[in-house]
SERO-4910 file (N, C-alpha, C, O; in steps of 0.05 Angstrom, whole numbers):
BEGIN
 pado doro    nc1    nc2    nc3   cac1   cac2   cac3    cc1    cc2    cc3    oc1    oc2    oc3
  Unk    A   1697   1997   1993   1697   1987   2024   1728   1979   2030   1741   1965   2015
  Unk    A   1739   1991   2054   1762   1987   2064   1757   1972   2094   1742   1983   2110
  Unk    A   1768   1950   2100   1769   1936   2123   1781   1947   2142   1802   1959   2137
  Unk    A   1774   1946   2166   1787   1958   2188   1789   1937   2212   1775   1917   2213
  Unk    A   1806   1943   2232   1805   1924   2254   1778   1920   2267   1763   1939   2270
  Unk    A   1772   1895   2275   1750   1888   2287   1730   1875   2268   1710   1863   2276
  Unk    A   1736   1876   2242   1713   1866   2220   1723   1837   2211   1746   1829   2218
  Unk    A   1707   1823   2198   1713   1795   2192   1730   1798   2163   1726   1813   2144
  Unk    A   1749   1780   2165   1767   1777   2138   1749   1763   2117   1736   1742   2122
  Unk    A   1749   1776   2092   1731   1759   2074   1747   1731   2066   1771   1731   2065
  Unk    A   1735   1711   2062   1747   1689   2055   1756   1687   2023   1743   1700   2007
  Unk    A   1776   1673   2015   1783   1674   1987   1798   1644   1985   1804   1630   2004
  Unk    A   1802   1639   1959   1819   1616   1949   1832   1625   1925   1819   1629   1905
  Unk    A   1857   1627   1925   1875   1637   1906   1896   1613   1898   1902   1597   1915
  Unk    A   1905   1611   1876   1927   1596   1863   1954   1600   1873   1962   1623   1873
  Unk    A   1969   1583   1879   1998   1585   1886   2013   1587   1856   2002   1587   1834
  Unk    A   2041   1588   1863   2057   1588   1831   2055   1561   1819   2063   1558   1796
  Unk    A   2047   1543   1831   2046   1514   1816   2015   1509   1808   2006   1487   1802
  Unk    A   2000   1533   1810   1969   1528   1804   1949   1514   1826   1924   1513   1822
  Unk    A   1963   1504   1848   1948   1494   1872   1932   1518   1887   1942   1539   1894
  Unk    A   1903   1509   1891   1886   1526   1905   1892   1531   1933   1893   1511   1948
  Unk    A   1897   1555   1944   1901   1558   1970   1883   1575   1985   1883   1599   1981
  Unk    A   1865   1562   2005   1842   1578   2013   1857   1593   2040   1879   1585   2049
  Unk    A   1841   1615   2050   1843   1626   2077   1826   1613   2093   1802   1615   2089
  Unk    A   1837   1599   2115   1824   1583   2136   1830   1589   2162   1841   1572   2176
  Unk    A   1825   1613   2172   1833   1624   2196   1829   1604   2221   1846   1603   2240
  Unk    A   1806   1586   2219   1800   1572   2240   1822   1550   2246   1826   1540   2269
  Unk    A   1837   1542   2223   1859   1525   2228   1884   1534   2237   1903   1519   2236
  Unk    A   1887   1560   2246   1910   1567   2255   1904   1593   2277   1888   1611   2274
  Unk    A   1919   1590   2294   1917   1612   2318   1921   1641   2307   1913   1660   2321
  Unk    A   1933   1643   2283   1935   1673   2270   1941   1668   2246   1953   1647   2242
  Unk    A   1935   1682   2228   1940   1683   2196   1945   1713   2188   1930   1731   2194
  Unk    A   1970   1715   2174   1980   1740   2164   1973   1741   2136   1980   1721   2123
  Unk    A   1960   1761   2122   1953   1763   2094   1974   1790   2087   1971   1812   2098
  Unk    A   1991   1786   2071   2006   1805   2061   2001   1812   2025   2003   1796   2007
  Unk    A   1995   1837   2023   1993   1843   1994   2019   1854   1987   2030   1870   2002
  Unk    A   2031   1845   1964   2060   1851   1957   2065   1849   1932   2046   1843   1917
  Unk    A   2089   1854   1923   2096   1854   1894   2121   1849   1887   2137   1851   1906
  Unk    A   2129   1842   1866   2156   1832   1853   2175   1852   1856   2196   1847   1868
  Unk    A   2168   1878   1845   2188   1896   1836   2184   1921   1852   2202   1938   1849
  Unk    A   2164   1927   1868   2164   1951   1887   2181   1952   1904   2184   1933   1920
  Unk    A   2198   1974   1905   2224   1976   1922   2216   1976   1952   2233   1969   1969
  Unk    A   2192   1982   1961   2185   1979   1988   2178   1953   1995   2182   1944   2018
  Unk    A   2166   1939   1977   2161   1907   1984   2186   1899   1984   2192   1891   2006
  Unk    A   2205   1899   1967   2229   1884   1968   2244   1891   1991   2258   1874   2001
  Unk    A   2242   1922   2002   2259   1923   2027   2247   1912   2051   2262   1905   2069
  Unk    A   2222   1909   2055   2211   1894   2075   2208   1866   2069   2198   1852   2087
  Unk    A   2215   1856   2048   2212   1828   2039   2224   1807   2062   2209   1793   2074
  Unk    A   2251   1806   2066   2267   1791   2082   2248   1790   2108   2240   1769   2118
  Unk    A   2243   1816   2119   2233   1815   2147   2204   1798   2148   2197   1789   2169
  Unk    A   2189   1795   2126   2164   1783   2122   2172   1755   2123   2158   1739   2135
  Unk    A   2190   1749   2111   2199   1717   2106   2206   1713   2133   2196   1693   2142
  Unk    A   2221   1725   2149   2231   1717   2179   2206   1715   2196   2205   1695   2210
  Unk    A   2187   1731   2195   2160   1724   2211   2152   1699   2204   2150   1681   2221
  Unk    A   2147   1696   2177   2138   1669   2169   2151   1644   2181   2140   1625   2192
  Unk    A   2177   1650   2178   2194   1625   2191   2194   1625   2221   2192   1604   2234
  Unk    A   2194   1647   2231   2199   1647   2262   2167   1641   2276   2166   1636   2300
  Unk    A   2147   1643   2262   2122   1640   2275   2111   1612   2267   2091   1603   2278
  Unk    A   2125   1598   2248   2108   1577   2234   2108   1554   2252   2091   1537   2247
  Unk    A   2123   1549   2274   2125   1527   2292   2103   1534   2314   2094   1517   2330
  Unk    A   2094   1559   2313   2070   1566   2331   2045   1562   2319   2024   1565   2333
  Unk    A   2044   1555   2291   2018   1551   2279   2011   1573   2260   1990   1573   2247
  Unk    A   2030   1593   2260   2017   1617   2243   2020   1613   2214   2040   1599   2207
  Unk    A   2008   1622   2197   2013   1617   2167   2013   1647   2156   1999   1664   2166
  Unk    A   2029   1650   2135   2035   1676   2125   2024   1672   2096   2031   1652   2084
  Unk    A   2009   1689   2084   2000   1682   2054   2006   1711   2041   1998   1733   2049
  Unk    A   2019   1706   2020   2031   1733   2009   2019   1732   1980   2020   1712   1965
  Unk    A   2008   1755   1977   1989   1756   1954   2001   1781   1931   2009   1803   1938
  Unk    A   2002   1775   1910   2004   1790   1886   1980   1797   1874   1965   1779   1866
  Unk    A   1971   1824   1871   1948   1833   1858   1951   1853   1837   1932   1862   1825
  Unk    A   1978   1859   1831   1980   1880   1814   1969   1872   1784   1970   1848   1776
  Unk    A   1959   1892   1769   1955   1883   1739   1978   1882   1725   1994   1901   1724
  Unk    A   1982   1859   1712   2008   1852   1701   2013   1868   1672   2035   1867   1661
  Unk    A   1994   1880   1664   2001   1901   1640   2012   1924   1655   2031   1934   1644
  Unk    A   2007   1936   1676   2020   1958   1687   2041   1951   1702   2058   1969   1707
  Unk    A   2044   1928   1710   2067   1920   1729   2078   1890   1715   2073   1869   1727
  Unk    A   2090   1891   1692   2098   1865   1679   2117   1848   1693   2123   1826   1685
  Unk    A   2127   1860   1716   2144   1842   1731   2129   1821   1753   2140   1806   1769
  Unk    A   2101   1826   1749   2083   1816   1771   2069   1792   1755   2047   1785   1763
  Unk    A   2081   1781   1733   2064   1758   1722   2070   1731   1738   2090   1727   1752
  Unk    A   2052   1714   1733   2054   1688   1749   2082   1677   1744   2094   1665   1761
  Unk    A   2092   1681   1719   2120   1668   1716   2139   1681   1730   2157   1669   1742
  Unk    A   2138   1704   1730   2157   1718   1752   2156   1713   1777   2177   1713   1789
  Unk    A   2132   1707   1790   2127   1698   1812   2139   1670   1819   2152   1666   1840
  Unk    A   2135   1651   1802   2144   1624   1801   2174   1624   1802   2186   1606   1814
  Unk    A   2188   1645   1790   2218   1645   1790   2225   1650   1816   2245   1638   1824
  Unk    A   2212   1668   1832   2222   1675   1857   2217   1651   1878   2232   1647   1898
  Unk    A   2197   1635   1871   2193   1616   1892   2214   1594   1887   2226   1583   1905
  Unk    A   2218   1590   1862   2242   1565   1853   2266   1579   1867   2282   1563   1877
  Unk    A   2273   1602   1870   2299   1617   1876   2300   1613   1907   2321   1620   1919
  Unk    A   2276   1602   1920   2278   1599   1948   2274   1627   1959   2280   1630   1983
  Unk    A   2265   1645   1947   2260   1675   1962   2234   1677   1976   2229   1699   1986
  Unk    A   2215   1658   1979   2185   1662   1994   2192   1636   2016   2202   1614   2012
  Unk    A   2181   1648   2037   2175   1628   2062   2143   1625   2063   2129   1640   2078
  Unk    A   2133   1609   2050   2107   1604   2051   2089   1607   2025   2102   1610   2004
  Unk    A   2061   1607   2023   2050   1609   1998   2053   1633   1984   2054   1654   1998
  Unk    A   2056   1635   1958   2059   1661   1944   2035   1655   1925   2033   1635   1911
  Unk    A   2014   1677   1927   1989   1674   1911   1983   1696   1891   1992   1719   1895
  Unk    A   1969   1687   1870   1964   1707   1848   1930   1715   1850   1913   1698   1849
  Unk    A   1927   1739   1852   1903   1748   1856   1894   1762   1827   1886   1785   1827
  Unk    A   1898   1748   1805   1894   1760   1781   1874   1774   1774   1877   1791   1756
  Unk    A   1849   1770   1785   1822   1786   1784   1824   1812   1798   1810   1833   1794
  Unk    A   1842   1807   1816   1844   1835   1839   1821   1834   1852   1813   1855   1861
  Unk    A   1807   1813   1856   1780   1814   1873   1788   1814   1901   1775   1828   1917
  Unk    A   1809   1801   1908   1816   1797   1937   1827   1827   1946   1819   1836   1967
  Unk    A   1842   1838   1933   1855   1859   1938   1828   1883   1940   1829   1902   1956
  Unk    A   1810   1880   1925   1786   1899   1926   1769   1893   1951   1759   1912   1962
  Unk    A   1766   1867   1960   1749   1858   1986   1764   1868   2007   1753   1874   2028
  Unk    A   1791   1870   2004   1803   1879   2030   1807   1904   2031   1816   1914   2052
  Unk    A   1800   1922   2008   1806   1950   2010   1837   1958   2010   1844   1980   2016
  Unk    A   1854   1940   2003   1882   1942   2000   1893   1961   1980   1883   1961   1957
  Unk    A   1914   1978   1987   1920   2001   1971   1949   1999   1964   1956   2008   1943
  Unk    A   1964   1988   1980   1996   1983   1979   2007   1964   1979   1996   1944   1989
  Unk    A   2032   1960   1968   2051   1939   1974   2076   1951   1985   2088   1970   1976
  Unk    A   2082   1937   2006   2064   1917   2023   2042   1927   2040   2042   1950   2049
  Unk    A   2024   1911   2044   1996   1919   2069   1995   1891   2081   1994   1869   2070
  Unk    A   1994   1898   2106   1988   1873   2121   1966   1871   2137   1959   1891   2151
  Unk    A   1953   1848   2138   1928   1842   2155   1934   1818   2172   1940   1797   2160
  Unk    A   1933   1818   2201   1935   1797   2220   1908   1789   2225   1890   1806   2230
  Unk    A   1903   1764   2225   1877   1751   2230   1876   1731   2249   1893   1714   2248
  Unk    A   1855   1729   2270   1858   1716   2290   1843   1687   2285   1834   1684   2263
  Unk    A   1840   1667   2302   1823   1644   2292   1797   1647   2284   1787   1633   2267
  Unk    A   1786   1665   2297   1757   1673   2291   1752   1687   2268   1728   1693   2262
  Unk    A   1772   1694   2253   1768   1704   2228   1766   1739   2230   1755   1753   2212
  Unk    A   1775   1747   2250   1778   1778   2261   1802   1785   2252   1823   1773   2254
  Unk    A   1797   1811   2240   1824   1825   2234   1835   1842   2258   1823   1861   2267
  Unk    A   1856   1834   2266   1866   1847   2291   1886   1867   2291   1890   1881   2311
  Unk    A   1903   1870   2265   1921   1889   2260   1920   1892   2229   1915   1873   2213
  Unk    A   1924   1918   2223   1924   1926   2194   1944   1948   2191   1944   1966   2207
  Unk    A   1962   1947   2171   1980   1969   2163   2003   1960   2156   2004   1939   2143
  Unk    A   2025   1973   2162   2052   1971   2150   2069   1947   2164   2061   1941   2187
  Unk    A   2089   1933   2155   2105   1918   2171   2118   1927   2197   2121   1913   2217
  Unk    A   2126   1952   2195   2144   1961   2219   2144   1992   2205   2134   1997   2183
  Unk    A   2157   2012   2223   2160   2034   2221   2177   2047   2199   2174   2071   2193
  Unk    A   2196   2033   2186   2213   2043   2169   2229   2024   2145   2250   2012   2149
  Unk    A   2216   2023   2124   2230   2003   2106   2259   2002   2104   2270   1981   2097
  Unk    A   2273   2025   2109   2299   2026   2108   2316   2021   2132   2340   2028   2134
  Unk    A   2301   2009   2151   2315   2002   2175   2310   1974   2180   2288   1968   2189
  Unk    A   2330   1952   2176   2325   1924   2178   2321   1918   2208   2308   1898   2216
  Unk    A   2331   1936   2224   2331   1930   2251   2306   1930   2263   2305   1923   2286
  Unk    A   2286   1937   2253   2257   1946   2264   2242   1917   2260   2222   1911   2273
  Unk    A   2252   1902   2242   2247   1870   2244   2220   1867   2242   2212   1848   2255
  Unk    A   2201   1882   2226   2173   1875   2223   2158   1878   2251   2138   1864   2255
  Unk    A   2167   1893   2268   2160   1898   2295   2128   1904   2296   2116   1893   2314
  Unk    A   2115   1916   2282   2087   1920   2283   2072   1893   2279   2052   1887   2291
  Unk    A   2084   1876   2261   2068   1849   2258   2077   1828   2280   2061   1812   2288
  Unk    A   2100   1831   2287   2106   1815   2310   2090   1819   2336   2078   1801   2348
  Unk    A   2090   1846   2343   2073   1856   2367   2047   1844   2363   2036   1834   2382
  Unk    A   2037   1845   2342   2008   1841   2340   2005   1812   2338   1984   1803   2347
  Unk    A   2025   1794   2327   2020   1767   2331   2023   1752   2360   2010   1732   2369
  Unk    A   2045   1770   2375   2048   1761   2400   2024   1765   2416   2017   1747   2432
  Unk    A   2010   1787   2414   1988   1792   2429   1964   1776   2421   1948   1770   2438
  Unk    A   1961   1769   2397   1941   1751   2385   1948   1725   2400   1930   1715   2415
  Unk    A   1968   1715   2398   1974   1686   2406   1974   1683   2437   1974   1661   2447
  Unk    A   1975   1708   2454   1974   1706   2477   1946   1713   2490   1942   1718   2513
  Unk    A   1927   1712   2468   1899   1724   2476   1895   1747   2484   1873   1750   2496
  Unk    A   1911   1767   2480   1909   1792   2491   1900   1816   2468   1890   1809   2447
  Unk    A   1902   1838   2474   1893   1861   2456   1920   1872   2440   1942   1879   2451
  Unk    A   1914   1873   2415   1938   1887   2405   1942   1917   2411   1923   1932   2406
  Unk    A   1964   1926   2421   1969   1954   2430   1969   1971   2408   1960   1993   2411
  Unk    A   1977   1965   2387   1979   1982   2362   1966   1968   2338   1978   1955   2321
  Unk    A   1940   1970   2339   1924   1957   2321   1926   1963   2292   1926   1945   2275
  Unk    A   1925   1993   2286   1928   2002   2258   1951   2018   2256   1960   2030   2276
  Unk    A   1963   2019   2233   1984   2037   2223   1976   2045   2194   1957   2037   2180
  Unk    A   1991   2061   2189   1986   2074   2156   2001   2053   2143   2024   2046   2149
  Unk    A   1986   2040   2121   2004   2023   2098   2025   2046   2081   2020   2069   2073
  Unk    A   2048   2032   2079   2066   2053   2067   2084   2036   2046   2101   2019   2053
  Unk    A   2078   2042   2021   2095   2031   2000   2083   2039   1970   2069   2059   1967
  Unk    A   2088   2025   1953   2075   2029   1926   2048   2025   1924   2037   2009   1939
  Unk    A   2032   2041   1904   2005   2038   1904   1999   2010   1889   2015   2003   1872
  Unk    A   1979   1995   1894   1968   1973   1880   1967   1983   1847   1959   2006   1842
  Unk    A   1974   1967   1830   1969   1974   1802   1945   1964   1795   1942   1940   1795
  Unk    A   1923   1981   1789   1895   1972   1784   1888   1974   1757   1899   1991   1743
  Unk    A   1868   1958   1749   1859   1961   1723   1823   1966   1729   1810   1958   1749
  Unk    A   1813   1980   1708   1784   1984   1706   1774   1971   1681   1782   1977   1659
  Unk    A   1755   1953   1686   1743   1939   1662   1716   1950   1656   1699   1953   1673
  Unk    A   1712   1957   1629   1689   1968   1616   1676   1946   1601   1686   1937   1580
  Unk    A   1655   1937   1611   1636   1915   1602   1614   1930   1585   1601   1950   1592
  Unk    A   1614   1917   1558   1596   1931   1541   1583   1908   1522   1592   1885   1517
  Unk    A   1559   1919   1513   1547   1902   1494   1540   1913   1465   1529   1935   1463
  Unk    A   1546   1901   1445   1544   1913   1418   1519   1925   1411   1517   1943   1394
  Unk    A   1500   1915   1423   1473   1924   1413   1464   1953   1430   1443   1965   1425
  Unk    A   1483   1960   1449   1478   1989   1462   1497   2008   1449   1521   2003   1446
  Unk    A   1484   2031   1440   1506   2051   1429   1523   2075   1447   1537   2094   1439
  Unk    A   1516   2064   1473   1535   2083   1491   1559   2077   1499   1573   2089   1515
  Unk    A   1566   2052   1484   1597   2041   1490   1621   2065   1484   1637   2071   1501
  Unk    A   1621   2076   1463   1642   2095   1458   1641   2117   1477   1662   2127   1486
  Unk    A   1616   2127   1483   1621   2151   1499   1624   2144   1527   1632   2162   1542
  Unk    A   1618   2120   1538   1625   2107   1562   1657   2109   1564   1669   2122   1581
  Unk    A   1668   2092   1542   1700   2095   1545   1716   2118   1542   1739   2120   1549
  Unk    A   1699   2138   1527   1717   2162   1529   1714   2177   1552   1731   2192   1560
  Unk    A   1693   2174   1565   1686   2189   1593   1705   2173   1612   1723   2185   1624
  Unk    A   1702   2152   1615   1723   2135   1633   1753   2143   1630   1767   2148   1650
  Unk    A   1763   2144   1605   1789   2154   1604   1795   2179   1609   1818   2184   1618
  Unk    A   1775   2202   1605   1772   2226   1615   1774   2231   1644   1788   2249   1653
  Unk    A   1762   2217   1655   1759   2219   1689   1784   2209   1698   1794   2220   1718
  Unk    A   1798   2187   1687   1822   2181   1699   1845   2202   1694   1861   2210   1711
  Unk    A   1842   2209   1668   1861   2231   1658   1860   2255   1680   1880   2263   1691
  Unk    A   1833   2265   1686   1831   2287   1702   1842   2284   1730   1852   2302   1743
  Unk    A   1841   2256   1739   1850   2250   1766   1880   2246   1766   1891   2241   1788
  Unk    A   1891   2246   1747   1919   2243   1746   1926   2209   1748   1947   2202   1759
  Unk    A   1909   2194   1739   1911   2165   1742   1915   2153   1719   1903   2132   1715
  Unk    A   1930   2162   1700   1932   2151   1673   1943   2126   1673   1936   2111   1654
  Unk    A   1961   2116   1694   1974   2094   1697   1952   2069   1703   1959   2046   1702
  Unk    A   1929   2076   1708   1911   2054   1711   1904   2041   1685   1899   2055   1666
  Unk    A   1903   2019   1683   1897   2002   1663   1866   1999   1654   1849   1991   1670
  Unk    A   1859   2006   1628   1830   2007   1620   1826   1981   1605   1843   1976   1588
  Unk    A   1810   1966   1608   1804   1943   1592   1776   1941   1581   1758   1938   1597
  Unk    A   1771   1942   1558   1742   1940   1547   1734   1912   1539   1745   1900   1521
  Unk    A   1717   1903   1552   1710   1875   1548   1677   1870   1536   1657   1875   1550
  Unk    A   1677   1860   1511   1653   1856   1500   1634   1830   1513   1643   1807   1514
  Unk    A   1612   1836   1522   1596   1813   1533   1576   1804   1507   1564   1820   1492
  Unk    A   1575   1782   1506   1559   1767   1486   1536   1751   1496   1515   1750   1481
  Unk    A   1536   1739   1518   1515   1726   1527   1511   1733   1560   1531   1739   1574
  Unk    A   1488   1732   1570   1480   1741   1598   1502   1730   1615   1510   1707   1611
  Unk    A   1512   1746   1633   1531   1734   1655   1533   1751   1683   1531   1776   1685
  Unk    A   1535   1736   1701   1531   1750   1731   1551   1772   1730   1573   1769   1719
  Unk    A   1542   1799   1742   1560   1814   1743   1559   1839   1718   1573   1858   1715
  Unk    A   1535   1830   1702   1534   1850   1679   1501   1850   1674   1487   1832   1665
  Unk    A   1494   1878   1686   1467   1882   1687   1459   1901   1662   1439   1915   1662
  Unk    A   1475   1902   1646   1472   1921   1619   1497   1937   1613   1516   1938   1629
  Unk    A   1496   1948   1589   1518   1963   1579   1513   1995   1580   1494   2007   1571
  Unk    A   1537   2006   1595   1560   1998   1601   1559   1994   1631   1542   2003   1646
  Unk    A   1577   1980   1636   1579   1969   1664   1612   1972   1672   1629   1960   1659
  Unk    A   1620   1986   1694   1645   1986   1703   1655   1973   1726   1645   1977   1749
  Unk    A   1678   1957   1722   1688   1939   1745   1712   1946   1755   1730   1949   1738
  Unk    A   1719   1949   1781   1744   1945   1790   1746   1924   1807   1728   1922   1823
  Unk    A   1764   1907   1807   1770   1881   1822   1749   1864   1820   1743   1848   1838
  Unk    A   1733   1866   1796   1711   1842   1791   1682   1853   1800   1660   1844   1795
  Unk    A   1688   1874   1814   1663   1888   1824   1649   1910   1812   1664   1928   1803
  Unk    A   1624   1913   1809   1615   1931   1798   1613   1959   1814   1602   1961   1835
  Unk    A   1626   1980   1799   1623   2008   1811   1592   2014   1825   1590   2023   1848
  Unk    A   1571   2008   1808   1543   2011   1816   1531   1986   1823   1516   1976   1806
  Unk    A   1535   1975   1845   1526   1945   1850   1496   1940   1850   1487   1919   1857
  Unk    A   1483   1959   1844   1448   1952   1849   1437   1954   1820   1415   1964   1815
  Unk    A   1457   1943   1801   1443   1941   1774   1428   1925   1764   1423   1925   1740
  Unk    A   1417   1906   1781   1400   1885   1774   1411   1858   1765   1435   1853   1767
  Unk    A   1393   1840   1753   1399   1815   1743   1413   1818   1717   1412   1839   1705
  Unk    A   1429   1795   1706   1444   1794   1682   1423   1805   1660   1398   1802   1662
  Unk    A   1434   1816   1644   1420   1824   1620   1435   1837   1596   1452   1855   1598
  Unk    A   1427   1826   1574   1437   1842   1547   1421   1859   1539   1400   1853   1527
  Unk    A   1427   1890   1547   1411   1910   1539   1428   1931   1547   1452   1928   1554
  Unk    A   1413   1959   1545   1427   1981   1554   1419   1987   1586   1396   1985   1594
  Unk    A   1438   1995   1600   1436   1997   1629   1427   2027   1633   1433   2047   1620
  Unk    A   1409   2025   1654   1397   2051   1662   1410   2056   1687   1410   2040   1706
  Unk    A   1423   2086   1686   1436   2100   1710   1413   2121   1718   1398   2132   1702
  Unk    A   1415   2125   1746   1397   2147   1760   1421   2169   1768   1439   2165   1783
  Unk    A   1416   2194   1753   1436   2215   1762   1425   2228   1787   1401   2225   1795
  Unk    A   1445   2246   1801   1441   2255   1824   1414   2273   1828   1401   2276   1849
  Unk    A   1408   2285   1802   1383   2301   1804   1358   2284   1794   1338   2295   1785
  Unk    A   1361   2259   1795   1337   2238   1794   1329   2233   1762   1309   2219   1755
  Unk    A   1346   2244   1746   1343   2240   1719   1351   2211   1710   1370   2202   1723
  Unk    A   1340   2194   1692   1353   2172   1681   1369   2178   1657   1366   2198   1643
  Unk    A   1392   2157   1654   1411   2163   1634   1423   2138   1624   1424   2119   1640
  Unk    A   1433   2135   1597   1448   2108   1591   1476   2113   1607   1490   2093   1606
  Unk    A   1484   2132   1620   1512   2136   1623   1511   2149   1653   1495   2166   1658
  Unk    A   1528   2140   1672   1531   2151   1697   1534   2181   1701   1540   2194   1681
  Unk    A   1532   2193   1721   1540   2218   1723   1570   2220   1726   1583   2203   1739
  Unk    A   1581   2240   1714   1612   2237   1712   1624   2246   1737   1645   2235   1744
  Unk    A   1614   2265   1752   1624   2269   1779   1626   2246   1799   1644   2241   1815
  Unk    A   1600   2231   1794   1592   2208   1813   1617   2185   1805   1634   2176   1820
  Unk    A   1612   2179   1776   1636   2162   1769   1664   2167   1776   1681   2149   1778
  Unk    A   1669   2192   1779   1697   2200   1789   1699   2194   1818   1721   2184   1825
  Unk    A   1681   2198   1835   1680   2197   1861   1686   2167   1869   1704   2161   1884
  Unk    A   1669   2147   1856   1671   2121   1859   1697   2108   1847   1707   2089   1859
  Unk    A   1709   2120   1825   1737   2110   1823   1760   2121   1842   1778   2106   1849
  Unk    A   1758   2145   1848   1773   2150   1870   1773   2134   1896   1793   2128   1909
  Unk    A   1748   2129   1903   1747   2110   1924   1761   2080   1922   1775   2070   1939
  Unk    A   1755   2069   1896   1760   2042   1891   1794   2041   1885   1808   2022   1894
  Unk    A   1804   2063   1870   1832   2063   1865   1848   2078   1882   1870   2087   1875
  Unk    A   1840   2080   1905   1856   2098   1926   1881   2088   1927   1886   2064   1922
  Unk    A   1901   2107   1936   1929   2101   1941   1933   2104   1968   1916   2116   1981
  Unk    A   1956   2095   1981   1957   2098   2007   1957   2126   2019   1944   2132   2039
  Unk    A   1971   2142   2006   1970   2173   2014   1942   2188   2005   1936   2211   2012
  Unk    A   1931   2174   1991   1901   2187   1990   1882   2186   2009   1865   2203   2011
  Unk    A   1885   2164   2025   1872   2158   2052   1874   2178   2074   1896   2190   2079
  Unk    A   1850   2182   2090   1849   2206   2113   1865   2192   2131   1864   2168   2134
  Unk    A   1882   2210   2147   1894   2204   2170   1921   2186   2167   1933   2176   2186
  Unk    A   1929   2183   2135   1954   2173   2129   1981   2186   2141   1985   2210   2140
  Unk    A   1996   2169   2150   2021   2181   2169   2046   2168   2153   2049   2144   2154
  Unk    A   2060   2181   2143   2087   2173   2138   2104   2165   2164   2113   2183   2178
  Unk    A   2108   2137   2169   2119   2134   2191   2155   2137   2193   2168   2133   2213
  Unk    A   2164   2142   2171   2193   2150   2168   2194   2178   2184   2209   2182   2203
  Unk    A   2175   2196   2173   2176   2222   2188   2167   2226   2215   2176   2243   2230
  Unk    A   2147   2207   2221   2143   2203   2251   2163   2192   2268   2163   2197   2292
  Unk    A   2181   2175   2257   2205   2161   2274   2226   2183   2274   2239   2185   2295
  Unk    A   2232   2199   2257   2251   2218   2255   2243   2239   2278   2261   2246   2293
  Unk    A   2218   2248   2281   2213   2269   2298   2206   2257   2329   2200   2272   2347
  Unk    A   2206   2232   2332   2203   2220   2360   2224   2227   2378   2224   2218   2401
***
């Protein structure tokens, strides 16, 4: 699921670099900006100062800017909590810097890029989604897409350009394979998962195999595939220690999902900005304007 303008922003509470829980509370602010970012992505770094300027310039008008790092730290070792804390202590952040360690918030928002921006009004409605501005390499653009959206929301008007294409590094995802030792399909599931990712050219995606010993929420049987803490097959039933039953497209039951269906679900869950329909490279758009 990818959120779009006009939809309700999912609630969340994430820890800042001191471990203090910071909730999303749209009702307490005339506008809230949620930015998915990263420590080492060159696009996030190029836009970083412009985002901090937005946070400072609009703070006295009640706007809050929440900056979130969701990258898997095995794939992106610069995005550890310790590295985030070092940037905060160096004075690089204007506002909360939050760690989405489970990647659940990125998945809930359908985020694909760093940076990727959502502007949310007091009612919790998404009013702008996309890039900070049209060119990471032009500081003079001054995060104008975000500023224009905020000015419109604060004035009680419509956002003239509510959607742009997120432009930056892809979020560094991981896939969790949950399994139970009493089910014999674990090895085949792990092999299929890795083969599907390889065939898709996504070998950078981290695969974590997690053995389940007691019934837990989100584990309806072995094997179960998670991205961002969410089951790729969400109608699996109540928690259970047992072999999971999948229904293939032809109606057959199987201990493993259909390979093509798994590939399609992974492609959707792990999408990169340039994989999305109607993606536009704003740099090219600007040069031809």
